[in-house]
C-alpha positions, 0 to 999 in steps of 0.5 A: 481498485486494482484487481489481479490481472486487470489490463492497464495501458501504460502511458508516458506523457510529458511531464510523465504522470506514472499513476499506480495503475500505470505502474501495475502493468505486468506487475505480480498479481495480488498475493492475498488470495489465500488470505481471502480464502481463510476468512471467506465466511466472514468479510473477504471484501475487507481486503478489497476495501482496504486496497481501494483506500490505499491505492487511492491515496498512492495515486494522490486522490485524497477524496477518493479514500473516503467512500470505501473507508466510510463503508468499512467503518459503518458496515454491519458486524459479520456473522460467525466471527470467532469469540473475542473478535469484538475488540478487533472489529472496534479497532478496525472501524476506528481506523477506517473512521480515522481515514474518513476524517483525514484532511491531508495526505500525511494524516490519511497515510497514517490512518491507512497504515493504522488500518493495515495494522488493525487488520494484522492485529485481528488476524494474529489475535484470532490465530487466523493462520493465513498463509502467504507465498511471496513470489519473485519481484519484477526484474530490475530495468533502468527504464522508469516504468519497470522501476515503478513496477518494482516500487508497486510490488514492494509496496504490496509486499510491505502492505501484506507484511502489516495486514497478514501479518508476514515478516517475510513479505515485509522483508522482501518488500523493503529489500526491493524498495531499497534499490538505487533511487530512480532519478527524475530526469529519467522520467522525461527530458524536462520533468518539472519540480525536479528538486522536490521529486529528487528529494522524494525519490531519496526519501522512499529509499531511506524509508526502505532502509529504515524498514530493513531493521524495524522489527516492531509492528508499530514502527513498521506501520509508521514507516509504511505511512511515510511511504504512502505519503511520499508516493502520493506527494510524488505522483501529484507533483508528476501530474502537475 
């Protein structure tokens, strides 16, 4: 998974294959440290496992989502959880198992988004009181790598919007994601699959615009699922 401050070599190939790791170079660090601190006596690795699942799908690696999801679905119930936690633990496990059983990127995206929603339901239902500070996004630049770093920053904030949950993080994420679409020809002089990539690029920004007006958490989860599936598909096309 991607951890804060991990060095990543940004490589641009023809055709360019901007993986999630590529996009994360110089991106803002993960902003869930305070959330980890808030539940450190329970299972802070849930954040790491959930991010590993999500990041694997964004990179287009469907099979790589299964092992961390399986671990999350089967792990022992942490000691010391507050009274009333059992339904939330069951919801989390069911969401993780749905990820394990997903057989295509679209189904996996919906299951992963459901997992994020289950985390947020637990935190909110148990009054976890998680505080989150949303810092500034990477500055906009016309080159593809900085543009994709902004995409990653936005996707992280939307994820936090569901997981914490945080309205501010969600709003900041969709605002940045709604920037002007990245044109495929900017990636490479001869990028293949141009029409499909162009359509996916516009879909990302359409989802962001829908996210700007979505208030219901289930609606936000549906939008995020669409984003995950679109990113995964685009990255697979770029790698062909």
